N, C-alpha and C positions, 0 to 999 in steps of 0.2 A: 498355357491351359485358363480360362479365364473362369473367373469365380463371381458367382452371383448370390444376390440373396434369396431369400426367404418369400418377399413379396411380389406378385408380377407387376413389367413395368406399367408408369402410367403417363399419360400425354399431359406435356408441360403448357400449360396455355401461353399463346403468342402474343401477349400482354406486356406492358411498365407493371413495373414493381408496385408502385404505387394504387395503379388501379386493382392489381391483383389482390396486393395486403387489406384495403380498404372495402373491397367490393362486399364484404357482408355488415358493412358500418350501421347502415339505416337498420339494418335488423335487428341490431342492437343498440339502437340509437342513446336510449335511455340508464342505458349501462355506463358503467365509471372504464375508461378506456385505460385512461392513466391518472396517478397521484403520486404528490410525494410523500415522503414517509413519517412529514410532520403534520399531513392532511390540510395544508395550506392552499393547495394550488392544484386544483382535480379536474378533468377532461371527461363530459360524456363523451363518447363514440359520436354522435351526433356533434356536440362541439369541439372534439378531435377532427371530423373529415371537415368541417367547416374552416376553422384556424388551419387545417394543411390548404384547403384552396384559395381563403386569402393569403394566406401567406404568398403561395406561390405567384397568385395575383400582384402582393405588393415586390415580389423579386421581378416580374416582368417588368413593371413600370420604370423601374430602377436602369433597364437595360439588359437585365441577366437574360441572355438567351440559350438555344440547345448547343452543348458543348463547351457551357462558361463553367466554372470551378469554382465551388463551395466552401470554403475549408470551415470545421467544425472542432474550438478546443476547451471540450467542458467537460464537468461531470454528467453522470445522470439524474436527470431534473427532467419533469414534464414536457418540458418543450422542446427537447433532443429530439425526440424522434415527429415533431412536428416540422422544425426545420429541416429535417433530411427528407422527410418528404416531401416539401414544399418546394426545397431546390430539384429532385427528382422530380416532381409530377412539370418543373418548367424545362424537363430536358435536361439538367444542368449534371455535372460528374460531383459529388460529394466526397470529401477528402477528409478522411478521421482524423484524427490527431491527439497523440496521448500526452495529455498536460504534466508528465513527469519526465518526457522527453528536455533537454536542453536547449536554450537557445538557438544555436548551433544548428541542433538537428531537427530542429522546427524550421529554420528559417529555407534549409537544404530541400526540407518536404515541400514547402509553399512553392518555392522557384523550380522544383521540377516539375511539381503539376501543374503551376500557372495560375495559381486561384487569386481569381477577384477579388472574393468577400471572404470576411473570416467572423464565424459566432464564437461568440465567446461567453464566459460567467465572469459576474463582475470582478470575480477574486483574479482573472486572467486579463483583466483590460487594460494595465498597465505591460503589461508582458506585449499583451496584440498590439499597441503602439509601435513599442520594439519594431515586433517584427516586420509591421508596414512597412515602417521606414527603409528594411534592406530587403523587401520583396516588391511584387506586383500587387499587393493588394491593395483597393481601391479605397474600400470601408471598411469598418469595424460594427459590427452590430452586437448586442448584446440584450443576455436575458435577465432583464430587471431595467437597471440605471447604472452609469458609471460615465466618469469625464472624459470628453473624447471620444463617444465611442455614440451609434444611434440605437437606441432603443428596438429590440427586435419586435415589438408590440405596434412601431410605427407602421410595420409592413400589412398589418392583418386591418386590411380595406375593404372594397367591396369585394363580393364574392363573386369573378366573372375569372376563374381560371385560364391560363391560354392551354392551349392543347397543340404542344407540338408533334411532328410525325415523328413517330420513337422506333428503332428496330431492336426489338429488345434480343434479338442471339448477337448484336455489335457494339450498341451504342452501349458506352461503360456510368453505370451508378454510380458505383464506389468505389475507390480507392483505400485501402490500406497499406500499411506496410509490413514487409517480412525480411528478414535477412534469409529467406529461403535457405538454399544449399551451396551458397560462397562467399557470406557473412557478413557483408555490408548490406544496408537495408534497401528494400526493391520497393517501389510500388506496386502490390497487385491489382489488376484494371479487374474487375468483375463488373458483367454487364448485366442486364435487367433479367435476361434469361436465367443465368446461372445464380440469381438468387431467389427468382420466382421458382426453381426449380427445386432448390435447397428445404424454402420453407414449405413447399409443397411435400415434399419429402419428410420432412422432421413431422409436420402434421399429422403425416397417414402412420409413421413407424411409431410415434409417442405421443398422441392426440391428447389434448386438454379436454377438461370436461368445460359446460360452457360456463359454470359456476366459480370456477379457477379462479386463484389470485397467486399472481405471481410476484415475488422480493427480486427486483433487479438490482444487483446488484454485482455480477460480471461487466465492468464497461462496456458501453455502447460503441467506443471506438475499437474493441477486441472483436473479431468474427464472433465468438460464442456468445456476446452480450448484443453483437448485432441481428445476429440470425436466430438465436432461439430466445432469448429473454425478450428480447422487444419486437420481432418482424414475425416469428410465427405463434408468438401470444396477441400482436392483435389482429392475425390472421384469423386465429379462431377464437377472438369474442373475450378475452381472460381480461381480468382488469391486474397494471402494471402498476406495480408500488417502487416508487425510483428512490434509489439510497446513494446520495452523491458520493459518499465515502464510510468504508468498513472501519466499525467498529465493535467490537465484540458483543459488547452489553447492549448498544442501540440495533445491533442486528435481531440480539435473542428477542428484544420486547417489540420490536417492529412485526416480527414475527407471530407474537402473541396476539399483541394490538390490532393487528390486521387481520387476523386468523387469517395467514398465508397456507394455502394448499400444496404449491408444489416451489422448491427450492433450486435454484441452478448456480450453484457452487464451484470452485476450485479446491484442490485437495488439501490447501490448508485451513478453509473452514470445516474441512471434512476432519481433521484431528480436532477441533475447536467441537464441534458436533460428539466426538467420540469420547473425550476426554475431559472437554474443561468440567468443573463444577460448577462454572456460572448456568450450564444446561440444567438443572435443577431447582433453580429459581424461577424458572420459568416455564409456561405452558406453550407445548409447542405439538399437542395432540390433534391442531386441525390441520398439520402437515402430510399429506397423499404420496407424494413421490419426492424424488431428489435426482433430479442430475448433473454429474462430475465431467467437467472436461478441462482444458486447457492445457492439464499434463497427466500424468498416467497416476491413476488412482491405488494406494496399497490395498489388494483383496482384505487383510485385518483389519484395516482402519475402515471397510465399507460394512462389515460384519458387524463390527462394534457401533458401528452409525447406525443401522437397520434393528439390531437388537434396542439398542435405546430409546430411540424417536417411534419403532414402530411403523416405520413405511420403506417403499421400495426403493434402493439406491441403484441407479444406475449410469454408466460410464457412456461416452461418446467418444469417436476419434475420426481426427480431422487435421486440417491443416487451412491456414490462411488463402491457399491455394487452392484446395478442394474441400474447404467449409466442412459438414457433418457427413463423414463419408461413411463410419459404422457408429451403430448403438446396439448396445443390450437392451434391446425390444421385447424380451420378454423375462420369463420368469426360470427357464431353462437354459439360460447361461452360464458360463464359469466366469464367477466375480474375477478369476484374472484374465480373460480376454477383455479386448473393448467392442465385441459384439460381430453381430451378423452386417451384412451389408446393408445400406438402406435403401429405399426403392430407386430401381435407375441406375445404379452404383455394379461398375464391371471392375475386377479386381486382377490384378496377375502379380507373384512373386516371382522373381527371375536371381538367376543367379549375379553378384557382384560384379566379378572379374570377366564374363562372358554373356551374358544376358541371356542365355540360354533360360527354359522356362523350367521351375523348380513345380515337384507334384505337391501334393499335401504334407503335410507334418514336415518338409522342409524349410529350411528358413533361407531367406534373401532379401531381396529390395522387394518393398511393396510403390507397387505403380496401380494407379486409379484413373478409370478414364467414367466421366458422365456428364449431363449438362452444367452440372453445380463446378466444373472444372475451369478455373480461370480461364481469360481472355491471353493475358501475359501479362509480362510485366513493362512499367511503365518506361518508355525510354531506354528499355534494353533489347536490343532482340537477339543477342547472342547468348544474354542469362535465358531467356527464354526459350530458346530452342535448347538448351542445356536440359531443361528440364521437360518440355513440352514434345512427344514426339511426335513425328507425321501422322499417326494413326488415332492422333489424339488422347493418350497414355500420358499421366504426371508421373514424374518419376518423385516420391516422396523425400527419399533421401535417409527413409525409416527402415530397418530390418525387420521382417515377422515372418511368420508362417501360419498356414490356415489348418486349420484340423479338420479330422473325419465331418464335423458338425455342422464345419461353415462358419467357424468360428478363429475368431482373426486372434492372435497374438502378439503383441510387440515385444520384439527383443534389445535392439538396442537403437540409436539413431546414427546412420551415415554424415547427416547434415551436421551434426555434434552441434546444434544451439543447447543451449542451458537453459532450462523451465524453471525461473524462480517466480511463484505464486501465481504461476501462470502466464508470467511473462516474456518472452521470448528475447534471450541476451547471447549476442555473438560473440563466442572466446577470443575470434580474430580480432574483434573492433578492438578487443581490452589487449590484444597481445599488441596488438601495433601501437596502442599508448605506452602502455609498458616498457616496449622497445625504443622508445622515443625518451625515456628518462636517463639521463647525462649517467645514471652512474650503473644502470644496466648493461650487461652484454647479449641476453637472450631471455626469451620469458616463454611460456606457453599457459595456455589457462585450459584448465576441464570443467565440469560440474561435478560437484561429489554430492552424493544423498545426503538430501535432511529432514527430519520426520515432519517439521513443521511448514518447509518452502518448497519440498519437492526436490528440488536443486540448489546449490549455491556455490558462485564462482571459485574458484579456488586457484591461485596460481605460481607457478614453480619461475622462479628466476635464478639467472646465470648473474652475479652481481661482479659490476665492472670494479668496484671501490665499495670502502665498509656502506650500507645503509644497512637501517631495520625496515622490517615489515610493516609497521605501522607509519612510518612515513613514505613506502608506496602505497599502499593503502590508502593513504588521505589523496595521495596525488592522483590517483584512478578516479576516488569518489568525489575531486571538486571540478573534474570534465564530464562526468556521465552521469546519466538520472540514478536515483535512489535505487531501483530495482537491478542497477548495472555494475552496482560496488563487487569490489573483490572484498570476500567477508576472511576467508585464510590465503596465508601465502608461505611458500616453503622455500628455502634458497638449496640448488641445486649444484654439484658440477657442471653438468653439460645436458642439455636439453634433448632426447631420445628424436632421432629424424629417420626417416624413409630414403633410401637409397638418392630419390628426385628431390629432396629438401622438406619434404612434408612434415608435420611434426605427428611424432608418434602416439597419437593421444591414449591410446589401448595401453602403451608401456607403463605411460602415465598413472592411469586408471589402476595399473595392477601394483606401482608403487605404490599408492595410495590405500591402506585399509581400511578406509572410509569409503572408496567407490565400486 
């Protein structure tokens, strides 16, 4: 049984992402497209579109051609979407890197993609130089100035952009990283068509008013920030206020000072809005709507935010491989659901063991098909075949059910990723590190609920010789990005495993009263 949503199918334009997103830029030429939270750097839509064209010309002059790869390692700043769309306009692929990842992780991503250029913030310039020495990166470009790097502004020359022949259905425009269903990070290849389709779906399902002001806190290197906060906002002529890092007071002050109308948040921010006494010090009356993503939003927290702020708060569901697939599109949905299918999205629920179809009200694995579903994993044909059926349905690794009203409810995750403040954490990666410690005989990691972070990684360890939790947690912290740290640890006599040797995580979750 294939489930569809309440919206009729729509045609996806056969065009490049940048042409689609900036197609209305001239209509909004005098309106502010993007501005940094301090108000120091601002681009109108006319100026933004011109900067994209000139930067694309500058890239072409440097020998950047169709199929070449540009990597970005920076926080949310006004120039980020300019660099992204300049590379896309030049026919390139953009690798979006997480500044919190370790040098080894970043090196692996750059080498896997074969990136030629690396665009960074001044704070990342020294790290970028070290990365260039270990990869195929030929030149480091910087937003602003930094020793040993070329100012990004140097690209902004003549306004005569290249016009490469782009196949929207086949050419990859963005490469994001996801652990998928098997633990180690993989490059998710998103074509122009994938992203055009999803930006279109969002603009139809959750449209912005023309005077909308969006506070862009979800990082642009994350699918949530890239699709919703950046590209869907640009398509609809909204003003994007970029915030490079989250700070509670600065966040609330930005809403007040910029008269923000739409917030894109993760559940951690929802907890702040629901409970923090700081909220009462600021005027948030301009906020009309809030969209939560990145992890499941507690219905009780959602109600408290709605009552306190006095605006709509909805959530969406998707994944890097399938972007935004479901949204609470109207007020008739249950707070506990993730809403109904966005336009053009088909869904199946299948039995985990047999693959048989499951009807309404029956739990199974969620499969998704639509024009937004990824092309595949970079340099990983076997992993791609494991998640993409020949008929185009993507195995999400999530368990859920569809109710009689067409609303999707999530129950659990087969793929077992831990969502810490919207960031994906692979338990397999952490287990591998723990098991490499000389004092550890065996180890497992699960996510346990946390009100602030949604989930935190907890380790279970069988010790080979005396060792403290603090020693092991410090050992992990030295080897992973901050969001991946193990934050609780328990010693056990043995790690429960299935007959084929897989860790029985459900048994560990049942053992932990918090899970």
